[in-house]
C-alpha positions, 0 to 999 in steps of 0.5 A: 505611403500607399498613395505615393506608391500608387502615384509612382506606378501611374506615372511610370505607366504614363511615361512608358506609354509616351515612350512607345507611343509619343504621338498619333500616327497621322501619316502613312509612307506610300513611297520611301526611298533611302539612298546612302552615298559613301563617295566622301569621307563622310556619309550623305543620306537622302530620304525621299518620302511621299506621305499620305495624310490618313487622319480625318483632319488637315495636318502640317507636321510630320515626325521624322525618326533618326537612330539614337546612335546617330544623334551626336554624329549628325552634321546636318539635317535638312528638309526640302520640297518643291514649291508651286513654281518648281523651285527647291525650298527648305522646310522648318524642323526642330528636335522633339523632347521625346524619350525613346530608347531607339530613335530621336524624333524631329518635327518637320513643318510643312508650308501648308496643311495637307488635306485628309487623303492627300499626298505631300512629297519632300526629302530629308538630307542628312550628313553623318560623320564618324560612320566609316570604320577600317575593316580590318583596322591594320593592313599592309602599306600596299594593300587596298583599304576596306571600310565598314559602314553600318546603317538602318536597313529600314525607313527612319520613320515612325509611320508604316511604309508601303513601298521601300527602297534602299540604295548604296551609291559609289561603293566599290567592291560592295559586300554585305555583312549580315549574320541573321535573316531580315525580319522584312525581306529586301531584294538586292539588285546590282547596278553599274555604280550602285546597289539597290534593295527593294522591300517585298512587303510593307514595313511597320513604323519604328523598325530598326535593324543594323545593316553592315556593308564593306567597300573599298576606298582608295583615299584617306579619311581626312579628319580635322581635329582642330581648326582655328581660323582668324580673320583680321579686318583692316579698313586702312589697308582695305584688306582681310587677313586670314590665317588658319591653323590645322590639326589633321588626323587620318582616320583610315586603315593603320599600317600593320608594321613600321613604315618603310620609305624604300618600300613606299618608293619601290611600290610607287605609291605616291603615283596612284590613289592611296589611303595615305594623305600625300596632298591636301587640296584647299579650294578658295572662293572663285569670286574673291580676290586673293593676293597670291604674293601673300600666301604662306604655308608653315608647319612646326618645323618651319616653311614648307616649299612643297606647296602650289597655288593653281586656279584658286586652289592651294595644294599642300604636300606634307613632309611625309605621307600621313597613314592611318592614325598619323597626325599632321599640323600646319598653318596657312595664311593669305590676304584678300581684298576687303571690298569682296567681303565688306559692304557699307550699309550707311555712313557708320555701319558696315556688314561683313560677310564671310564663309564659315571656312574655306577648308580642305577638300573632302574632310570632316571638322570636329572643332572649329574656332572662328575669330573675327578681329574688327578694328579698334573702336568698332562696335558690334551691332548684331550677327547672323549664323546659318545654323545654331551655335553656342553663344559668341564670346566678345572680347578685345585683343591688342595688336600693332599700334593698339592704344586703348581697348584693342581690336574687337574680337568675336569668337564663334565655335562650331563642331561636326562640320564637313567641307560641303558646308563651307559655302555657308556664310556668317554675317556680322554688322558693326559700327565704325565711324570716320572719327574711329578710323582717324582716331587711332593714327592721331593717337599714335602720332600724339604718343610718338610726339610725346616720346620725341619731346620727352627725348628732347627734354632728357637731352637738355638735362645735364646728368653728368656727375661732377666732384664736390668739396664741402658740399659745394660744386668745384669749378673746372678752374678750381679743380685745375688749380687744386690738381696743379698745387697737388702736383707741385707738392708732390715734386717738393716732397720728392726733392726733399727726399 
């Protein structure tokens, strides 16, 4: 029993040591610049780092720390650097399985080992969702919306930093919300379109302190709770039919009292930037051909005429202004030329390339379901995604004139996506032979022929009901004579009476 207790204590000490010192500090940040862009309905952070190898051996891995509170609100984490030709290239990264109360760590893999005493410049780009909070939550309809944002005041790094700057971009009416003194002071400098803070002393690694600001935003926080995106591939019509169903919420400031349409028009709020959703802009890919006569837009009530397609962009105006906390749902659809999306790899193999979404401008997507319907008889070869996703679901679904298994349906699920990621493409490779293409119309023609032949045979069968006597069919002449005799008998009976 005592040995077990001793082992438990030793294990606890080792675990605690790993929690506070998960890795050796082989690097030092000679320069660290963190910029926070709040111009969108989501936060874009950029961390520009100039790292110095202070270890005695070459190093090719750098550990980047992310506040644990942001783990599930991170839409994108991307490492970038400039190669020898001056072009921007990506750095490989993966999450480390290290327990820590404050940080989540990522391993950033450099393209080559960095010698001791040498520097390596790179940047980390982050997209964070659900970071803006209305401040206050309820406001009058005509007032400006104020948002609150909280971020780490110091570098998101386990390594010591010698020179540090923190900048906020596109924050109108900027204001600080600091209740206590900063342990490592930051000197503020107001610029024309940004606010810059500069550290006056080195900052130790793993430093964290919530730094809250407020700013004015005269635009809604468009949040798409659900997007169901269906793509139907048709080789016969050489078209790609797309349909999207949206469930939208405005996460902006709520009204402090009931909505008044009279006050809304008297204040002319529809004529100026406002925190209510009055229009949704959906831009389309300029390189793709869209059949504009196929565009449609409906909601739960029915067709809505307040929409406009102009210069590859669909502008939708809901039936009512969508204020903070209000919801709206609608469906749009259109047809595109399949040649813009599909390439023929060989005689029987095709490659379909499509965007993850087209999407509302300046919006955040919580849950996206992407369904791709391949022609009946198609066979999936493989697929490629721009980022990690759950395993796809392969099934079949019947549509018009489907006879055997139905269309091959591929279902992909994504979450925490923003509209700036809509250019990322999904590639699907599948087999679909010429025989598969003509098999369906031949089968349809065969079954239609059987139906017509069955109808012809049924028309030749006499299904009329005729009288019988003593189990024998009575002919028409016998029936007439029987009826005539019956009539004569009736006349005689009447005469006798």
